[in-house]
C-alpha positions, -999 to 999 in steps of 0.1 A, spaced: -51 8 37 -48 29 68 -69 57 53 -99 34 48 -94 18 81 -93 52 98 -128 59 83 -142 27 98 -126 33 131 -139 69 133 -175 56 126 -172 29 152 -157 52 178 -183 79 173 -210 53 179 -233 49 196 -230 11 197 -257 -11 212 -243 -24 245 -262 -56 240 -243 -63 207 -208 -77 205 -190 -57 178 -160 -72 162 -138 -60 133 -115 -82 113 -88 -63 95 -61 -79 73 -32 -92 93 -7 -63 88 -32 -39 104 -43 -59 135 -20 -40 159 -29 -6 143 -66 -13 146 -64 -25 182 -45 7 191 -71 30 175 -105 15 180 -124 19 213 -122 -9 239 -158 -19 234 -150 -31 199 -131 -65 197 -106 -72 170 -103 -105 150 -77 -120 128 -90 -134 95 -71 -167 99 -44 -185 119 -26 -218 119 -31 -250 139 2 -249 158 20 -224 179 54 -222 162 75 -238 136 86 -235 100 53 -222 86 64 -191 67 35 -167 60 12 -181 87 3 -165 120 -4 -182 154 -30 -175 181 -3 -163 204 7 -136 178 -29 -125 175 -32 -123 213 1 -105 216 -12 -75 196 -45 -74 217 -69 -92 193 -92 -117 209 -110 -134 180 -101 -153 148 -122 -162 118 -116 -197 106 -130 -217 77 -140 -187 56 -151 -198 21 -121 -182 5 -98 -202 28 -117 -233 18 -121 -227 -20 -92 -204 -30 -65 -218 -7 -78 -254 -5 -82 -257 33 -100 -290 42 -127 -296 68 -101 -315 88 -76 -287 88 -102 -261 98 -113 -284 127 -77 -286 138 -74 -248 137 -106 -244 157 -93 -268 184 -59 -251 187 -73 -215 186 -97 -223 214 -70 -241 235 -49 -209 232 -77 -187 245 -90 -171 213 -127 -168 205 -136 -183 171 -160 -173 143 -163 -205 124 -176 -202 88 -197 -227 68 -215 -225 35 -223 -242 3 -213 -233 -33 -240 -224 -59 -238 -258 -76 -242 -276 -43 -273 -255 -35 -288 -261 -69 -282 -299 -65 -301 -298 -32 -270 -305 -11 -271 -274 11 -278 -292 44 -254 -321 35 -225 -296 29 -231 -273 59 -237 -303 83 -205 -319 71 -186 -287 77 -202 -280 110 -194 -316 123 -157 -310 116 -159 -278 137 -181 -292 164 -159 -322 169 -131 -298 179 -150 -273 201 -140 -273 238 -160 -242 248 -192 -233 228 -195 -200 247 -164 -188 227 -177 -199 193 -199 -181 168 -211 -201 137 -212 -180 105 -234 -193 77 -220 -177 46 -232 -193 13 -204 -190 -12 -227 -179 -40 -237 -148 -20 -202 -135 -10 -191 -105 -29 -215 -114 -58 -243 -90 -49 -266 -120 -45 -280 -124 -10 -298 -153 4 -334 -141 11 -342 -137 48 -363 -169 44 -335 -188 28 -311 -178 55 -336 -186 82 -342 -221 67 -306 -230 69 -301 -215 103 -331 -234 116 -316 -266 102 -282 -259 117 -297 -252 151 -316 -286 149 -284 -303 139 -265 -288 168 -294 -299 192 -292 -335 179 -254 -337 177 -241 -315 205 -268 -305 230 -301 -287 232 -285 -261 255 -257 -253 230 -283 -252 202 -304 -226 221 -274 -204 230 -250 -206 201 -250 -175 178 -254 -183 141 -248 -152 121 -255 -148 84 -229 -134 60 -230 -128 23 -237 -95 6 -252 -81 38 -257 -43 38 -276 -15 55 -306 -21 34 -311 -58 41 -295 -64 76 -326 -55 97 -348 -80 78 -322 -107 81 -316 -100 117 -353 -102 125 -354 -139 117 -355 -160 149 -324 -181 142 -302 -154 127 
């Protein structure tokens, strides 16, 4: 609600924010315009999702042009809840990435395995498959952030250990090097998400590939 949003905005606006860090907030769709009007200009605003075309009979969806029209510049695509609660396929997420980039948005593209997939030793298989569907549709890697978010660590209180996160991030960077280019692999930001908090973020962030 607006009351909780106001608290976050006050915290961000008071700062100080590191000028070397790109800070992005992603409110729910009804609050995009409200947040953009209140938060300082050095904080970017992201939508949590958008559709793969610009207009049409898609009740309930939003388009990149709507996101840009209210001053937001980023969109999160492929979040685990979009995949596993709402049934979005790798193919659909790839199409969304392609269209969002073509419309001038920056993209935070999410990937991550479920608990049963990790326990079956399929982590790399899953995240590589998901990453390929995204990479095949990327026109400008400078506007893409990859977000490794293991499904078993989102909202569960369980966090991948810094070593577990680093292991997957290292594998992802190698995959990008072999399948996209070494330059992209060296420069693409791969962030970790999944029960991150003030107590564990520094240790996670200290890992070379996070």
